[in-house]
C-alpha positions in Angstrom: -10.4 -9.1 -31.5 -10.5 -8.6 -27.8 -8.4 -10.6 -25.4 -10.4 -13.1 -23.2 -10.2 -12.4 -19.5 -7.4 -14.1 -17.5 -8.6 -17.0 -15.4 -6.9 -17.8 -12.1 -3.8 -15.7 -12.2 -2.4 -12.2 -12.9 -4.5 -9.1 -13.3 -7.8 -8.7 -15.0 -9.0 -5.5 -16.7 -11.6 -3.4 -14.9 -13.7 -0.5 -16.2 -12.1 2.8 -17.0 -8.7 1.4 -17.7 -8.0 0.3 -14.1 -6.6 -3.1 -13.2 -7.8 -5.4 -10.6 -5.3 -7.7 -8.9 -6.2 -11.4 -8.6 -6.3 -12.5 -5.0 -5.9 -16.0 -3.4 -7.8 -16.2 -0.1 -7.6 -12.4 0.0 -3.9 -12.4 -0.5 -1.7 -11.2 -3.3 0.6 -13.8 -4.9 3.7 -12.7 -2.9 1.7 -12.9 0.4 0.2 -16.3 -0.4 3.6 -17.6 -1.3 5.1 -16.4 2.0 2.3 -17.9 4.0 2.5 -21.2 2.3 6.3 -21.4 2.7 6.1 -20.4 6.4 3.4 -23.1 7.1 5.6 -25.7 5.4 8.5 -24.6 7.8 6.2 -24.9 10.8 6.1 -21.1 11.5 2.6 -19.9 12.6 1.6 -16.7 10.8 -1.7 -14.9 10.9 -2.7 -12.9 7.8 -3.7 -9.4 8.8 -4.3 -8.1 5.4 -5.5 -4.7 4.2 -8.6 -4.7 6.3 -7.0 -6.6 9.1 -7.4 -6.6 12.9 -4.5 -4.2 13.5 -4.4 -0.8 11.8 -1.6 1.5 12.8 -1.9 5.3 12.4 1.2 7.1 11.3 0.8 10.9 11.3 -2.5 10.6 9.4 -1.4 7.7 7.3 -2.8 4.2 8.0 -0.6 1.1 7.8 -1.4 -2.5 8.2 1.4 -5.1 8.0 0.6 -8.3 6.0 1.2 -10.8 8.7 1.7 -11.2 12.5 3.9 -14.0 13.9 1.5 -15.8 16.2 2.4 -15.5 19.9 4.8 -12.6 19.4 4.8 -8.8 19.0 6.3 -9.1 15.6 4.8 -8.2 12.2 5.8 -9.0 8.7 5.5 -7.0 5.5 6.0 -9.1 2.3 7.3 -7.1 -0.7 7.2 -8.6 -4.1 9.7 -6.2 -5.7 12.3 -3.7 -4.6 10.2 -1.0 -6.2 7.4 -1.9 -3.7 9.8 -1.6 -0.9 11.1 1.8 -1.9 7.5 3.1 -2.5 6.8 2.4 1.2 10.2 2.9 2.8 9.2 6.1 4.6 6.1 4.4 6.0 8.2 1.6 7.4 10.6 4.1 9.0 7.7 6.0 10.5 6.2 2.8 11.9 9.5 1.8 13.6 10.0 5.2 15.1 6.4 5.4 16.4 6.1 1.8 17.6 9.6 0.8 18.9 8.2 -2.0 21.0 6.9 -3.8 17.9 9.4 -5.6 15.6 8.7 -5.1 11.9 10.3 -7.5 9.4 10.4 -6.6 5.7 10.8 -9.8 3.7 10.7 -11.3 0.2 8.0 -13.9 -0.7 10.5 -16.7 0.2 10.8 -15.3 3.7 14.3 -14.0 3.4 14.9 -10.5 4.9 15.1 -7.7 2.4 18.3 -5.8 2.6 17.3 -2.3 3.4 
C-alpha cells in the first residue's frame, strides 16, 4: 500500500523519482533554524535565499549566500551537514578570492562557525 504524503516536514515525493524539499517561509530547515535563533539573540539578518537580491558571479557559476547581516557587508551561508560544506567548498573559496571586501561566514544552523 502506498505511503501517504508527508505533511509539514521532511521531503515529499515528486514525479519521476525526484524529491521536493519542504520549505518554511521559503527557507530550508537549517536556514529557518538559524534565522529564528539569530532573531532570539537580537541579531538582525536578512534572508537572501536562492532567488535573492544579491547574486554573485564566480567564473560562470552563480552564488547567493543564505543571509546578509543587516547594516554590514557580511554574508552568511548555513550548512546543514559537513557534506553540504564540502560539496560547495570550492565555491566558497572562489567567492572569498573574487570578493575580498565582503566577509563570508560559513555556519551551522545554531550559528556557530563551521571549522573549515
